[in-house]
C-alpha positions in Angstrom: 0.0 0.0 0.0 1.3 3.4 -0.9 2.3 5.8 1.9 0.3 8.5 0.2 -3.2 7.4 0.6 -6.2 9.6 0.0 -6.6 9.9 3.8 -3.1 11.2 4.1 -3.7 13.7 1.3 -6.8 15.0 3.0 -4.9 15.3 6.3 -2.3 17.4 4.6 -4.9 19.6 3.1 -6.5 20.0 6.6 -3.1 20.8 8.0 -2.5 23.4 5.4 -5.9 25.0 6.0 -5.2 25.0 9.7 -1.9 26.9 9.2 -3.8 29.5 7.1 -6.4 29.9 9.9 -3.5 30.5 12.3 -2.1 33.1 9.8 0.9 31.0 9.1 0.9 31.0 5.3 4.5 29.9 4.9 3.8 26.7 6.7 0.7 26.1 4.6 2.7 26.8 1.4 5.5 24.4 2.5 2.9 21.6 2.7 1.2 22.6 -0.5 4.5 22.7 -2.4 5.7 19.4 -1.1 3.8 17.5 -3.8 4.3 18.5 -7.4 0.9 17.0 -8.4 -1.2 19.0 -5.9 -2.2 21.7 -8.4 -3.6 19.0 -10.7 -5.4 17.1 -7.9 -8.1 19.1 -6.3 -10.0 22.3 -5.8 -8.8 22.5 -2.2 -5.1 22.3 -3.0 -5.4 25.1 -5.6 -7.5 27.3 -3.3 -5.4 26.8 -0.2 -2.1 27.4 -2.2 -3.7 30.5 -3.7 -4.7 31.7 -0.2 -1.2 31.1 1.2 0.4 33.0 -1.7 -2.2 35.8 -1.3 -1.4 36.2 2.4 2.3 36.4 1.5 1.5 39.2 -1.0 2.6 37.0 -3.9 -0.6 38.1 -5.8 0.4 37.1 -9.3 1.4 33.6 -8.3 -1.8 33.3 -6.2 -3.9 34.1 -9.2 -2.7 31.1 -11.2 -3.9 28.8 -8.4 -7.1 30.8 -7.7 -8.0 30.8 -11.4 -7.6 27.0 -11.5 -9.8 26.7 -8.4 -12.4 29.0 -10.0 -12.4 26.8 -13.1 -13.2 23.8 -10.9 -15.8 25.6 -8.8 -16.9 28.8 -10.7 -19.6 29.6 -8.0 -17.3 29.5 -5.0 -17.5 32.9 -3.2 -14.3 32.5 -1.2 -12.4 32.0 -4.4 -14.0 35.0 -6.0 -13.2 37.2 -3.0 -9.5 36.0 -3.1 -9.3 36.6 -6.8 -10.8 40.1 -6.4 -8.1 40.9 -3.7 -5.3 39.7 -6.0 -6.6 41.3 -9.2 -6.9 44.7 -7.5 -3.3 44.4 -6.2 -2.0 43.5 -9.7 -3.7 46.5 -11.3 -6.5 44.4 -12.9 -9.4 46.3 -11.5 -12.0 45.3 -14.1 -11.3 41.6 -13.3 -11.5 42.4 -9.5 -15.0 43.9 -10.1 -16.0 41.0 -12.3 -15.0 38.4 -9.7 -16.9 40.2 -6.9 -20.0 40.8 -9.0 -20.0 37.1 -9.7 -19.8 36.4 -6.0 -22.6 38.9 -5.3 -24.9 37.0 -7.6 -24.2 33.9 -5.5 -24.4 35.6 -2.1 -26.3 38.9 -2.4 -26.6 39.3 1.4 -22.8 39.1 1.9 -21.7 42.5 3.3 -18.0 41.8 2.7 -18.6 41.4 -1.0 -20.5 44.7 -1.2 -17.9 46.5 0.9 -15.1 45.2 -1.4 -17.0 46.1 -4.5 -17.5 49.6 -3.0 -13.7 49.9 -2.6 -13.0 48.7 -6.1 -15.6 51.0 -7.7 -14.2 53.9 -5.7 -10.7 53.2 -6.9 -12.1 53.0 -10.4 -13.6 56.4 -10.0 -17.2 55.3 -10.3 -18.9 57.1 -7.4 -22.5 56.1 -8.0 -21.6 52.3 -8.1 -19.2 52.7 -5.1 -21.9 54.5 -3.0 -24.6 51.9 -4.0 -22.3 49.0 -2.9 -21.2 50.8 0.3 -24.9 51.5 1.2 -25.7 47.8 0.6 -22.7 46.7 2.8 -23.7 49.0 5.6 -27.4 48.0 5.4 -26.3 44.4 5.8 -23.6 44.9 8.4 -23.7 48.4 10.0 -20.6 47.7 12.1 -18.5 47.8 8.9 -18.8 51.6 9.2 -15.8 51.6 11.6 -13.6 50.4 8.7 -14.3 53.4 6.5 -12.2 56.1 8.1 -9.0 54.2 7.6 -9.9 52.8 4.1 -7.7 54.5 1.5 -9.8 53.1 -1.3 -12.5 55.6 -0.4 -10.3 58.7 -0.8 -12.0 59.4 -4.1 -15.4 59.7 -2.3 -14.3 61.8 0.7 -16.2 65.1 0.7 -19.1 63.6 -1.3 -22.4 64.4 0.7 -23.8 60.9 0.2 -20.6 59.3 1.3 -20.3 61.5 4.3 -23.9 60.6 5.2 -23.1 56.9 5.0 -20.0 57.4 7.2 -21.9 59.4 9.8 -24.8 56.9 9.9 -27.3 59.1 8.1 -29.6 57.4 5.6 -29.2 59.2 2.3 -31.0 57.8 -0.6 -28.9 56.3 -3.4 
């Protein structure tokens, strides 16, 4: 019997995922790079390796794994969020928006998706879309309001009356 059984492989994936949860991406990556066939094996291996690389700010490398994971599970919201994060940081803003809009169709009540879309639309200079998404995020999860003052992505919106109303907990119509 082979020393690498499906149970062992699953254990290694669980171990890599555990390291990511502990914010130890280097350890996760060590496991995920220990087997050259991992990228060809499963959604989980590609997604976890992409997440480890993303956490290490190796965004271009992460995208290769995340794109493979997305091909295997096109409706996975976690993959779309990770892709959006990496696309934005590799100056591929249109693809970041596309990834998150795909995720929003899957989980329209996910405040994080709307918040990130608001950030991306703001960076793109589209105030109406950014404000619409930010209002949706805050409607779903008002406590996200505390993130706004330190969010550089919203610099484009600062001074806008609707934006300031959202920041200050007013309820402007969008």
